[in-house]
C-alpha positions as a Markdown table, in Angstrom:
| # | Residue | x | y | z |
|---|---|---|---|---|
| 1 | Met | 130.4 | 77.7 | 101.2 |
| 2 | Pro | 129.2 | 76.1 | 104.5 |
| 3 | Lys | 131.6 | 76.1 | 107.4 |
| 4 | Phe | 131.6 | 73.7 | 110.3 |
| 5 | Ile | 132.8 | 73.6 | 113.9 |
| 6 | Glu | 133.3 | 70.3 | 115.6 |
| 7 | Val | 133.3 | 69.9 | 119.4 |
| 8 | Gln | 134.5 | 66.7 | 120.9 |
| 9 | Ala | 134.7 | 65.3 | 124.5 |
| 10 | His | 136.6 | 62.1 | 125.2 |
| 11 | Gly | 136.0 | 59.8 | 128.1 |
| 12 | Lys | 133.8 | 56.8 | 128.8 |
| 13 | Ile | 131.4 | 58.4 | 126.4 |
| 14 | Glu | 132.7 | 60.0 | 123.3 |
| 15 | Lys | 130.7 | 63.1 | 122.6 |
| 16 | Asn | 130.8 | 64.7 | 119.1 |
| 17 | Val | 128.8 | 67.7 | 118.1 |
| 18 | Val | 129.2 | 69.4 | 114.7 |
| 19 | Trp | 127.8 | 72.8 | 114.0 |
| 20 | Tyr | 127.3 | 73.9 | 110.4 |
| 21 | Phe | 127.1 | 77.5 | 109.4 |
| 22 | His | 126.4 | 79.3 | 106.1 |
| 23 | Glu | 127.3 | 83.0 | 105.9 |
| 24 | Lys | 127.5 | 83.2 | 109.7 |
| 25 | Asn | 124.0 | 81.6 | 110.1 |
| 26 | Leu | 123.6 | 78.3 | 111.9 |
| 27 | Ile | 122.0 | 75.8 | 109.5 |
| 28 | Tyr | 122.4 | 72.3 | 111.0 |
| 29 | Thr | 123.7 | 70.5 | 114.1 |
| 30 | Glu | 124.5 | 66.9 | 114.5 |
| 31 | Thr | 125.1 | 65.3 | 118.0 |
| 32 | Asn | 126.5 | 61.8 | 118.5 |
| 33 | Trp | 127.5 | 60.1 | 121.7 |
| 34 | Thr | 129.2 | 56.7 | 121.6 |
| 35 | Asp | 130.2 | 54.3 | 124.3 |
| 36 | Ser | 134.0 | 54.4 | 124.0 |
| 37 | Leu | 134.4 | 50.7 | 125.1 |
| 38 | Ser | 131.7 | 49.0 | 123.0 |
| 39 | Gly | 131.4 | 51.5 | 120.2 |
| 40 | Lys | 127.7 | 51.4 | 120.7 |
| 41 | Asn | 125.7 | 54.6 | 119.7 |
| 42 | Leu | 124.1 | 56.0 | 122.8 |
| 43 | Phe | 122.6 | 59.2 | 121.7 |
| 44 | Glu | 122.0 | 60.9 | 118.3 |
| 45 | Glu | 120.0 | 64.0 | 117.3 |
| 46 | Arg | 119.9 | 66.5 | 114.5 |
| 47 | Thr | 118.6 | 70.0 | 114.2 |
| 48 | Tyr | 117.9 | 72.1 | 111.1 |
| 49 | His | 117.9 | 75.9 | 111.1 |
| 50 | Asp | 116.9 | 78.8 | 108.8 |
| 51 | Lys | 118.2 | 82.3 | 109.5 |
| 52 | Asn | 119.4 | 81.0 | 112.9 |
| 53 | Thr | 116.0 | 79.8 | 113.9 |
| 54 | Met | 115.5 | 76.1 | 114.5 |
| 55 | Ile | 112.9 | 74.7 | 112.0 |
| 56 | Ala | 113.2 | 71.0 | 112.7 |
| 57 | Trp | 114.6 | 68.7 | 115.4 |
| 58 | Ile | 115.0 | 65.0 | 115.1 |
| 59 | Asn | 115.4 | 63.6 | 118.6 |
| 60 | Asn | 117.2 | 60.5 | 119.9 |
| 61 | Glu | 114.2 | 58.4 | 119.1 |
| 62 | Gly | 114.4 | 59.4 | 115.4 |
| 63 | Thr | 111.2 | 61.4 | 115.5 |
| 64 | Phe | 110.4 | 65.0 | 114.8 |
| 65 | Val | 109.8 | 67.2 | 117.9 |
| 66 | Asp | 106.7 | 69.4 | 117.6 |
| 67 | Ala | 107.9 | 73.1 | 117.1 |
| 68 | Val | 105.4 | 74.3 | 119.7 |
| 69 | Ala | 106.6 | 71.9 | 122.4 |
| 70 | Thr | 108.3 | 73.5 | 125.3 |
| 71 | Glu | 111.4 | 71.4 | 124.9 |
| 72 | Phe | 111.7 | 72.5 | 121.2 |
| 73 | Ile | 111.4 | 76.2 | 122.1 |
| 74 | Thr | 114.0 | 75.8 | 124.9 |
| 75 | Leu | 116.5 | 74.0 | 122.7 |
| 76 | Glu | 116.0 | 76.5 | 119.9 |
| 77 | Arg | 116.8 | 79.3 | 122.3 |
| 78 | Glu | 119.9 | 77.5 | 123.7 |
| 79 | Leu | 121.2 | 76.6 | 120.3 |
| 80 | Arg | 120.8 | 80.1 | 118.9 |
| 81 | Ala | 122.7 | 81.6 | 121.8 |
| 82 | Tyr | 125.5 | 79.0 | 121.9 |
| 83 | Gly | 125.7 | 78.9 | 118.1 |
| 84 | Lys | 126.4 | 82.6 | 118.0 |
| 85 | Lys | 129.0 | 82.3 | 120.8 |
| 86 | Ile | 130.8 | 79.3 | 119.3 |
| 87 | Phe | 131.0 | 80.9 | 115.8 |
| 88 | Glu | 132.4 | 84.1 | 117.2 |
| 89 | Glu | 135.0 | 82.2 | 119.3 |
| 90 | Ala | 136.0 | 80.2 | 116.2 |
| 91 | Leu | 136.8 | 83.5 | 114.4 |
| 92 | Lys | 139.4 | 84.5 | 117.0 |
């Protein structure tokens, strides 16, 4: 059964990131930032993972980022490391 960890930050911008795991492996992230006054969606992206490796990224423009792009590779590396950390912290 998939498990999820939700991280929220409150202020002028409401930031919400949900991390989904299956059997300790990151499978999906969803990021949403909203203007807390107007309720307007400011930023949204999604990532999909297989065996902790990012396989797809839909950016804030709603388009897929090429898997060989430097920004894709950098984000994949960051999400892999932080996903492992956040999962281990949630187990404590």
